[in-house]
C-alpha positions as a Markdown table, in Angstrom:
| # | Residue | x | y | z |
|---|---|---|---|---|
| 1 | Met | -0.1 | 0.0 | 0.0 |
| 2 | Gln | 1.6 | 3.2 | -1.1 |
| 3 | Pro | 1.1 | 5.9 | 1.6 |
| 4 | Ala | 1.2 | 9.7 | 0.9 |
| 5 | Leu | 5.0 | 10.4 | 1.0 |
| 6 | Ser | 4.4 | 14.0 | 2.0 |
| 7 | Thr | 2.9 | 12.8 | 5.7 |
| 8 | Leu | 4.6 | 9.5 | 6.0 |
| 9 | Lys | 6.5 | 9.4 | 9.2 |
| 10 | Leu | 8.8 | 6.8 | 10.7 |
| 11 | Glu | 6.2 | 5.7 | 13.6 |
| 12 | Gln | 3.8 | 4.4 | 10.7 |
| 13 | Phe | 6.6 | 1.6 | 10.0 |
| 14 | Thr | 5.7 | -1.7 | 11.8 |
| 15 | Thr | 7.8 | -4.9 | 11.7 |
| 16 | Thr | 8.2 | -8.2 | 13.4 |
| 17 | Asn | 11.4 | -8.9 | 11.6 |
| 18 | Gln | 14.6 | -8.5 | 13.8 |
| 19 | Ala | 16.7 | -7.0 | 11.0 |
| 20 | Met | 14.1 | -4.4 | 9.8 |
| 21 | Ala | 13.5 | -3.4 | 13.6 |
| 22 | Asn | 17.1 | -2.7 | 13.8 |
| 23 | Cys | 16.9 | -0.6 | 10.6 |
| 24 | Leu | 13.9 | 1.3 | 12.0 |
| 25 | Arg | 15.6 | 2.0 | 15.4 |
| 26 | Leu | 18.6 | 3.5 | 13.7 |
| 27 | Gly | 16.3 | 5.5 | 11.4 |
| 28 | Ala | 14.8 | 7.0 | 14.8 |
| 29 | Leu | 18.1 | 8.0 | 15.9 |
| 30 | Ala | 19.0 | 9.7 | 12.5 |
| 31 | Cys | 15.7 | 12.0 | 12.7 |
| 32 | Lys | 17.1 | 13.5 | 16.0 |
| 33 | Ser | 20.1 | 15.1 | 14.1 |
| 34 | Asp | 21.5 | 16.2 | 10.7 |
| 35 | Val | 23.8 | 13.2 | 10.5 |
| 36 | Pro | 24.2 | 12.3 | 6.7 |
| 37 | Val | 22.6 | 8.9 | 5.9 |
| 38 | Val | 23.3 | 6.0 | 3.7 |
| 39 | Ile | 20.3 | 3.6 | 3.1 |
| 40 | Leu | 21.4 | 0.5 | 1.5 |
| 41 | Gly | 18.9 | -2.2 | 0.0 |
| 42 | Glu | 18.0 | -4.2 | -3.2 |
| 43 | Thr | 15.9 | -2.5 | -5.7 |
| 44 | Gly | 12.1 | -2.3 | -4.5 |
| 45 | Thr | 12.9 | -2.5 | -0.7 |
| 46 | Gly | 11.4 | 0.8 | 0.0 |
| 47 | Lys | 14.6 | 3.1 | 0.3 |
| 48 | Thr | 12.8 | 6.2 | -0.9 |
| 49 | Leu | 9.8 | 5.8 | 1.4 |
| 50 | Leu | 12.3 | 5.5 | 4.3 |
| 51 | Ala | 14.1 | 8.5 | 3.3 |
| 52 | His | 10.8 | 10.4 | 3.2 |
| 53 | Ala | 9.8 | 9.1 | 6.5 |
| 54 | Ile | 13.1 | 10.1 | 8.2 |
| 55 | His | 12.7 | 13.7 | 7.0 |
| 56 | Asn | 9.2 | 14.0 | 7.7 |
| 57 | Ser | 10.2 | 13.0 | 11.4 |
| 58 | Ser | 13.1 | 15.0 | 11.7 |
| 59 | Leu | 13.6 | 18.8 | 12.8 |
| 60 | Arg | 13.6 | 19.7 | 8.9 |
| 61 | Ala | 10.1 | 18.5 | 8.6 |
| 62 | Gly | 7.7 | 21.2 | 6.6 |
| 63 | Lys | 11.1 | 22.1 | 4.8 |
| 64 | Pro | 11.6 | 20.9 | 1.2 |
| 65 | Phe | 12.2 | 17.2 | 0.4 |
| 66 | Ile | 14.1 | 17.1 | -3.2 |
| 67 | Ala | 15.0 | 13.9 | -4.7 |
| 68 | Phe | 17.5 | 13.4 | -7.4 |
| 69 | Asn | 18.6 | 10.4 | -9.2 |
| 70 | Ala | 21.7 | 10.7 | -11.4 |
| 71 | Ser | 22.3 | 6.8 | -12.7 |
| 72 | Ala | 22.4 | 7.7 | -16.2 |
| 73 | Met | 23.0 | 11.5 | -17.0 |
| 74 | Ser | 25.7 | 13.5 | -18.5 |
| 75 | Asp | 28.4 | 15.5 | -16.6 |
| 76 | Thr | 27.1 | 18.9 | -18.0 |
| 77 | Leu | 23.2 | 17.9 | -17.4 |
| 78 | Leu | 24.1 | 16.3 | -13.9 |
| 79 | Glu | 25.9 | 19.6 | -12.9 |
| 80 | Ser | 23.1 | 21.8 | -14.0 |
| 81 | Gln | 20.5 | 19.6 | -12.2 |
| 82 | Leu | 22.1 | 19.6 | -8.8 |
| 83 | Phe | 23.7 | 23.3 | -9.0 |
| 84 | Gly | 21.4 | 24.8 | -11.5 |
| 85 | His | 22.5 | 27.1 | -14.4 |
| 86 | Glu | 22.5 | 30.7 | -15.7 |
| 87 | Arg | 21.1 | 31.9 | -19.0 |
| 88 | Gly | 23.4 | 31.1 | -21.8 |
| 89 | Ala | 25.4 | 28.7 | -19.9 |
| 90 | Phe | 25.0 | 26.2 | -22.6 |
| 91 | Thr | 22.9 | 25.7 | -25.8 |
| 92 | Gly | 19.2 | 25.8 | -24.8 |
| 93 | Ala | 19.6 | 27.6 | -21.5 |
| 94 | Gln | 17.3 | 30.3 | -22.2 |
| 95 | Ser | 16.6 | 31.2 | -18.7 |
| 96 | Thr | 18.1 | 30.9 | -15.1 |
| 97 | Val | 17.3 | 27.7 | -13.2 |
| 98 | Lys | 17.8 | 26.7 | -9.8 |
| 99 | Gly | 19.6 | 23.3 | -9.0 |
| 100 | Lys | 18.4 | 20.6 | -6.3 |
| 101 | Phe | 20.8 | 21.9 | -3.8 |
| 102 | Glu | 19.3 | 25.4 | -4.0 |
| 103 | Leu | 15.9 | 24.0 | -3.9 |
| 104 | Ala | 16.6 | 21.8 | -1.2 |
| 105 | His | 17.8 | 24.7 | 1.1 |
| 106 | Gly | 16.8 | 24.3 | 4.6 |
| 107 | Gly | 15.4 | 20.8 | 4.0 |
| 108 | Thr | 16.7 | 17.3 | 2.8 |
| 109 | Leu | 18.5 | 16.4 | -0.5 |
| 110 | Phe | 17.8 | 12.7 | -1.3 |
| 111 | Leu | 20.5 | 11.2 | -3.9 |
| 112 | Asp | 19.2 | 8.0 | -5.2 |
| 113 | Glu | 21.7 | 5.5 | -6.7 |
| 114 | Ile | 24.6 | 7.6 | -5.5 |
| 115 | Ser | 27.0 | 4.7 | -6.1 |
| 116 | Glu | 26.3 | 5.3 | -9.9 |
| 117 | Met | 27.3 | 9.0 | -10.1 |
| 118 | Ser | 30.5 | 10.0 | -12.1 |
| 119 | Ser | 33.9 | 11.1 | -10.6 |
| 120 | Leu | 33.2 | 14.7 | -11.7 |
| 121 | Ala | 29.7 | 14.8 | -10.0 |
| 122 | Gln | 31.3 | 13.2 | -6.8 |
| 123 | Val | 33.9 | 15.9 | -6.6 |
| 124 | Lys | 31.3 | 18.7 | -6.8 |
| 125 | Ile | 29.0 | 17.1 | -4.4 |
| 126 | Leu | 31.8 | 16.7 | -2.0 |
| 127 | Arg | 32.9 | 20.5 | -2.1 |
| 128 | Ala | 29.1 | 21.5 | -1.9 |
| 129 | Leu | 28.8 | 19.0 | 1.6 |
| 130 | Glu | 32.2 | 20.2 | 2.9 |
| 131 | Tyr | 31.8 | 23.8 | 2.7 |
| 132 | Gly | 28.3 | 24.3 | 2.4 |
| 133 | Glu | 28.6 | 26.5 | -1.1 |
| 134 | Phe | 28.5 | 25.9 | -4.8 |
| 135 | Glu | 28.0 | 28.0 | -8.0 |
| 136 | Arg | 25.6 | 27.6 | -10.8 |
| 137 | Leu | 26.7 | 26.3 | -14.4 |
| 138 | Gly | 28.0 | 29.6 | -16.0 |
| 139 | Ser | 28.3 | 31.6 | -12.9 |
| 140 | Glu | 31.3 | 32.6 | -10.7 |
| 141 | Arg | 28.9 | 33.8 | -7.7 |
| 142 | Met | 29.2 | 31.5 | -4.9 |
| 143 | Leu | 25.9 | 30.3 | -3.2 |
| 144 | Arg | 25.3 | 29.2 | 0.3 |
| 145 | Cys | 23.2 | 25.8 | 0.9 |
| 146 | Asp | 22.0 | 24.2 | 4.2 |
| 147 | Val | 21.0 | 20.7 | 3.1 |
| 148 | Arg | 20.6 | 17.6 | 5.2 |
| 149 | Val | 21.7 | 14.8 | 2.8 |
| 150 | Ile | 20.2 | 11.1 | 2.7 |
| 151 | Cys | 21.7 | 8.8 | 0.0 |
| 152 | Ala | 20.7 | 5.3 | -1.2 |
| 153 | Ala | 22.4 | 2.7 | -3.1 |
| 154 | Asn | 21.9 | -0.9 | -4.0 |
| 155 | Cys | 25.4 | -2.0 | -3.3 |
| 156 | Ser | 28.1 | -1.3 | -0.8 |
| 157 | Leu | 29.6 | 2.0 | -1.0 |
| 158 | Arg | 32.5 | 0.7 | 0.8 |
| 159 | Glu | 33.0 | -2.1 | -2.0 |
| 160 | Arg | 32.7 | 0.5 | -4.5 |
| 161 | Val | 35.5 | 2.4 | -2.9 |
| 162 | Ala | 37.8 | -0.5 | -2.9 |
| 163 | Gln | 37.0 | -1.1 | -6.4 |
| 164 | Gly | 38.0 | 2.4 | -7.3 |
| 165 | Lys | 34.6 | 3.5 | -8.5 |
| 166 | Phe | 33.6 | 5.9 | -5.7 |
| 167 | Arg | 35.6 | 8.7 | -3.9 |
| 168 | Glu | 36.7 | 7.4 | -0.2 |
| 169 | Asp | 36.7 | 11.0 | 0.7 |
| 170 | Leu | 33.1 | 11.4 | -0.4 |
| 171 | Phe | 32.3 | 8.0 | 1.2 |
| 172 | His | 33.6 | 9.2 | 4.7 |
| 173 | Arg | 31.7 | 12.3 | 4.2 |
| 174 | Leu | 28.3 | 10.7 | 3.6 |
| 175 | Asn | 28.7 | 7.7 | 5.9 |
| 176 | Gly | 27.6 | 9.3 | 8.9 |
| 177 | Leu | 24.8 | 6.5 | 9.6 |
| 178 | Thr | 24.1 | 3.6 | 7.6 |
| 179 | Leu | 20.7 | 1.7 | 7.4 |
| 180 | Leu | 20.5 | -1.8 | 5.8 |
| 181 | Ile | 16.9 | -2.5 | 4.4 |
| 182 | Pro | 16.5 | -6.4 | 4.3 |
| 183 | Pro | 15.0 | -7.8 | 1.3 |
| 184 | Leu | 11.5 | -9.2 | 1.4 |
| 185 | Arg | 12.6 | -12.8 | 1.1 |
| 186 | Glu | 14.4 | -12.5 | 4.7 |
| 187 | Arg | 11.3 | -11.1 | 6.2 |
| 188 | Thr | 8.8 | -14.0 | 5.3 |
| 189 | Glu | 7.2 | -13.6 | 8.8 |
| 190 | Glu | 5.6 | -10.3 | 7.5 |
| 191 | Leu | 4.4 | -11.3 | 4.2 |
| 192 | Pro | 0.8 | -12.2 | 5.4 |
| 193 | Ser | 0.2 | -8.9 | 7.0 |
| 194 | Leu | 1.9 | -6.9 | 3.9 |
| 195 | Ile | -0.1 | -9.0 | 1.3 |
| 196 | Ala | -3.3 | -8.2 | 3.2 |
| 197 | Ala | -2.5 | -4.7 | 3.2 |
| 198 | Glu | -1.8 | -4.5 | -0.3 |
| 199 | Leu | -4.7 | -6.5 | -1.3 |
| 200 | Lys | -7.2 | -4.1 | 0.8 |
| 201 | Ala | -5.7 | -0.9 | -0.9 |
| 202 | Ala | -5.8 | -2.3 | -4.2 |
| 203 | Ala | -9.3 | -3.7 | -4.2 |
| 204 | Ala | -10.3 | -0.3 | -2.8 |
| 205 | Arg | -8.7 | 1.4 | -5.8 |
| 206 | Glu | -10.5 | -1.0 | -8.2 |
| 207 | Gly | -13.7 | -0.9 | -6.4 |
| 208 | Lys | -13.8 | -4.4 | -5.6 |
| 209 | Met | -15.1 | -6.4 | -2.7 |
| 210 | Ile | -12.4 | -9.0 | -2.0 |
| 211 | Thr | -12.9 | -10.7 | 1.4 |
| 212 | Ala | -10.5 | -13.7 | 1.3 |
| 213 | Ile | -7.5 | -15.5 | -0.4 |
| 214 | His | -7.8 | -19.1 | -1.1 |
| 215 | Pro | -5.3 | -21.2 | 0.8 |
| 216 | Glu | -3.6 | -22.6 | -2.4 |
| 217 | Ala | -3.2 | -18.9 | -3.8 |
| 218 | Met | -1.6 | -17.7 | -0.1 |
| 219 | Ala | 0.9 | -20.5 | -0.5 |
| 220 | Arg | 1.8 | -19.6 | -3.9 |
| 221 | Leu | 2.5 | -16.2 | -2.5 |
| 222 | Leu | 4.4 | -17.0 | 0.6 |
| 223 | Ala | 6.6 | -19.6 | -1.4 |
| 224 | Tyr | 7.7 | -17.1 | -3.8 |
| 225 | Asp | 11.2 | -15.4 | -3.3 |
| 226 | Trp | 10.2 | -11.6 | -4.4 |
| 227 | Arg | 13.4 | -10.7 | -6.1 |
| 228 | Gly | 11.6 | -7.4 | -6.9 |
| 229 | Asn | 10.7 | -6.9 | -3.1 |
| 230 | Leu | 7.8 | -4.5 | -2.0 |
| 231 | Arg | 7.7 | -3.1 | -5.7 |
| 232 | Glu | 7.0 | -6.6 | -7.2 |
| 233 | Leu | 4.7 | -7.5 | -4.5 |
| 234 | Ser | 2.4 | -4.5 | -5.1 |
| 235 | His | 2.6 | -5.1 | -8.7 |
| 236 | Thr | 1.6 | -8.9 | -8.0 |
| 237 | Val | -1.3 | -8.0 | -5.9 |
| 238 | Arg | -2.6 | -5.4 | -8.3 |
| 239 | Thr | -2.6 | -7.7 | -10.9 |
| 240 | Met | -4.5 | -10.3 | -8.6 |
| 241 | Val | -7.3 | -8.1 | -8.1 |
| 242 | Leu | -7.6 | -7.1 | -11.7 |
| 243 | Phe | -8.2 | -10.6 | -12.6 |
| 244 | Cys | -10.4 | -11.6 | -9.8 |
| 245 | Glu | -14.3 | -11.4 | -10.6 |
| 246 | Gly | -15.5 | -12.8 | -7.3 |
| 247 | Glu | -14.8 | -12.1 | -3.6 |
| 248 | Val | -11.9 | -14.7 | -3.3 |
| 249 | Ile | -8.4 | -14.7 | -4.5 |
| 250 | Arg | -8.0 | -18.0 | -6.2 |
| 251 | Pro | -4.5 | -19.7 | -7.3 |
| 252 | Glu | -5.3 | -18.9 | -11.0 |
| 253 | His | -5.3 | -15.0 | -10.0 |
| 254 | Val | -1.5 | -15.3 | -8.7 |
| 255 | Ile | 0.7 | -14.3 | -11.8 |
| 256 | Phe | 4.5 | -13.5 | -11.2 |
| 257 | Ser | 6.5 | -11.3 | -13.7 |
| 258 | Pro | 8.2 | -13.6 | -15.9 |
| 259 | Asp | 11.2 | -11.2 | -16.1 |
| 260 | Leu | 11.8 | -11.7 | -12.6 |
| 261 | Val | 11.6 | -15.5 | -12.2 |
| 262 | His | 14.8 | -16.9 | -10.6 |
| 263 | Thr | 16.3 | -19.4 | -12.9 |
| 264 | Gly | 19.1 | -20.8 | -10.7 |
| 265 | Glu | 21.3 | -19.7 | -7.7 |
| 266 | Asp | 24.5 | -20.1 | -9.8 |
| 267 | Glu | 23.3 | -18.1 | -12.7 |
| 268 | Thr | 23.3 | -14.3 | -12.3 |
| 269 | Pro | 20.7 | -12.0 | -14.1 |
| 270 | Ala | 23.5 | -10.5 | -16.3 |
| 271 | Lys | 24.4 | -14.0 | -17.5 |
| 272 | Ser | 20.8 | -15.3 | -17.8 |
| 273 | Ser | 19.9 | -12.2 | -20.0 |
| 274 | Arg | 23.1 | -12.5 | -22.1 |
| 275 | His | 22.2 | -16.1 | -22.6 |
| 276 | Ala | 18.7 | -15.4 | -23.5 |
| 277 | Ile | 20.0 | -12.8 | -26.3 |
| 278 | Asp | 22.5 | -15.2 | -27.8 |
| 279 | Ser | 20.0 | -18.3 | -28.0 |
| 280 | Ala | 17.3 | -15.9 | -29.5 |
| 281 | Thr | 19.1 | -13.7 | -31.9 |
| 282 | Asp | 19.1 | -16.2 | -34.8 |
| 283 | Thr | 15.5 | -17.3 | -34.2 |
| 284 | Thr | 13.6 | -14.4 | -32.9 |
| 285 | Asp | 12.5 | -11.1 | -34.5 |
| 286 | Leu | 13.9 | -8.5 | -32.2 |
| 287 | Ser | 12.3 | -5.6 | -33.7 |
| 288 | Leu | 10.2 | -3.3 | -31.4 |
| 289 | Gly | 7.0 | -4.0 | -33.5 |
| 290 | Ala | 7.6 | -7.7 | -32.8 |
| 291 | Ala | 8.4 | -7.0 | -29.1 |
| 292 | Val | 5.1 | -5.1 | -28.9 |
| 293 | Ala | 3.0 | -7.8 | -30.4 |
| 294 | Arg | 4.5 | -10.5 | -28.0 |
| 295 | His | 3.9 | -8.4 | -25.1 |
| 296 | Val | 0.4 | -7.9 | -26.1 |
| 297 | Glu | 0.0 | -11.7 | -27.0 |
| 298 | Phe | 1.5 | -12.7 | -23.5 |
| 299 | Val | -0.9 | -10.4 | -21.4 |
| 300 | Tyr | -3.9 | -11.5 | -23.7 |
| 301 | Gly | -3.1 | -14.9 | -22.5 |
| 302 | Leu | -2.8 | -13.8 | -18.8 |
| 303 | Ala | -6.1 | -12.3 | -19.0 |
| 304 | His | -7.6 | -15.5 | -20.3 |
| 305 | Arg | -8.3 | -14.0 | -23.7 |
| 306 | Asn | -10.6 | -11.4 | -22.1 |
| 307 | Gln | -10.2 | -8.2 | -24.2 |
| 308 | Arg | -11.5 | -5.9 | -21.5 |
| 309 | Gln | -9.1 | -7.1 | -19.0 |
| 310 | Thr | -6.3 | -7.2 | -21.6 |
| 311 | Ala | -6.9 | -3.6 | -22.6 |
| 312 | Arg | -7.2 | -2.5 | -19.0 |
| 313 | Leu | -3.8 | -4.3 | -17.9 |
| 314 | Leu | -1.9 | -2.6 | -21.0 |
| 315 | Gly | -3.5 | 0.7 | -20.2 |
| 316 | Ile | -4.8 | 1.0 | -23.9 |
| 317 | Ser | -8.4 | 1.4 | -25.2 |
| 318 | Arg | -10.2 | -1.6 | -26.7 |
| 319 | Ser | -10.1 | -0.3 | -30.1 |
| 320 | Thr | -6.3 | -0.3 | -30.0 |
| 321 | Leu | -6.1 | -3.6 | -28.6 |
| 322 | Ala | -8.3 | -4.9 | -31.5 |
| 323 | Arg | -5.9 | -3.5 | -33.9 |
| 324 | His | -3.0 | -5.3 | -32.1 |
| 325 | Leu | -5.0 | -8.5 | -32.1 |
| 326 | Arg | -5.7 | -8.4 | -35.7 |
| 327 | Ser | -2.1 | -8.3 | -36.3 |
| 328 | Leu | -1.1 | -11.4 | -34.4 |
| 329 | Pro | -1.0 | -15.2 | -35.8 |
| 330 | Lys | -4.1 | -16.9 | -36.0 |
| 331 | Ala | -4.6 | -19.1 | -32.7 |
| 332 | Asp | -4.2 | -22.8 | -32.6 |
| 333 | Ala | -7.5 | -24.4 | -33.6 |
| 334 | Thr | -6.7 | -26.8 | -30.2 |
| 335 | Gly | -5.9 | -23.7 | -28.1 |
| 336 | Pro | -8.3 | -22.6 | -25.1 |
| 337 | Glu | -11.6 | -20.8 | -26.0 |
| 338 | Pro | -11.7 | -17.2 | -25.3 |
| 339 | Lys | -13.0 | -16.7 | -21.8 |
| 340 | Pro | -16.6 | -14.9 | -22.0 |
| 341 | Glu | -16.5 | -11.5 | -21.0 |
| 342 | Arg | -18.7 | -9.9 | -18.3 |
| 343 | Ser | -20.6 | -6.8 | -18.3 |
| 344 | Glu | -19.6 | -4.2 | -15.8 |
| 345 | Asn | -23.0 | -4.8 | -14.1 |
| 346 | Glu | -23.0 | -8.5 | -14.2 |
| 347 | Ala | -22.8 | -10.4 | -10.7 |
| 348 | Thr | -19.6 | -11.8 | -9.8 |
| 349 | Pro | -19.3 | -15.2 | -8.5 |
| 350 | Ala | -20.0 | -15.9 | -4.9 |
| 351 | Ala | -17.4 | -17.1 | -2.6 |
| 352 | Ala | -19.2 | -20.5 | -2.1 |
| 353 | Glu | -18.1 | -21.4 | -5.5 |
| 354 | Thr | -14.6 | -21.6 | -4.3 |
| 355 | Ala | -13.0 | -25.0 | -3.6 |
| 356 | Pro | -13.3 | -26.3 | -0.1 |
| 357 | Gly | -10.6 | -25.4 | 2.4 |
| 358 | Lys | -10.0 | -22.7 | 4.9 |
| 359 | Leu | -9.8 | -19.2 | 3.5 |
| 360 | Ala | -7.4 | -16.8 | 4.5 |
| 361 | Pro | -9.5 | -13.7 | 5.5 |
| 362 | Ile | -8.6 | -10.0 | 4.4 |
| 363 | Ser | -8.5 | -8.1 | 7.8 |
| 364 | Ser | -10.1 | -4.9 | 7.8 |
């Protein structure tokens, strides 16, 4: 369930996991001072949420919270984004623009994926943090800044320093307090409550009355390793709600993203992707049009060939979907029949139609 970031506070986080409890305990200490904070965790674990909560629970609450991600940006554009620029500083600079440091004055600057910043950006950030001053691109006038910095990374900054990919002096300047968010697969005891909360929120957004989860469906959710963490959990639950046309989430409604399926402990994502590309290059049309067609066909299958659900999942109109479907190869005559589509006003199946067994209720 995605909370309102502007009002999210650390006290709203609850956990029964010891590692997460330690993370929140250190976060509470960070709220009492302006010490720099580094938040470590895998993609999708909620680093941005935690950064917002620390800011909103600190003495700088009510002041600006400015987030910045510089993972794939040229040095000139990055410098302009961080420190601003004067009119005429470069081609296309038609007016003076304030940078992130200036916009965050008095508040918090959140630097996401800090480990991916270029060496030049690291030098300039170090100077701004050490001396509390910077200059806009194209200007020689120094500006003062008072910002509290929170950084996030999905890898160890200490290891990046050892690899020569991150400045050691900047590392020590940023590393006032390090918070490590454990991945969801190490917090399995929290999965039932997290799933229930996400399901309640998703059902409310979609205007559906879902009261329980079939035990087999819950077993599938609990057995999954959640490589995408909370972000993948939220997406999966939303998809479940879209597919569910009754009051109970059944096993066939639980569909995981094929891009995140773990293929083996010894095969890294990079190797897996490389292998997939090498094996497909000679036999698969890799054009953009073909990729779109394959994705439409995949989602159409997930939705049991229900055009209304397919269009909704893809975020396109029924007429656009029909055009894509006409371009697909004819379905095999032995393939599954299209699922009859329900009208918006047709009654949904009753919970009594589900298979026998104890259902997992959705708490209010």
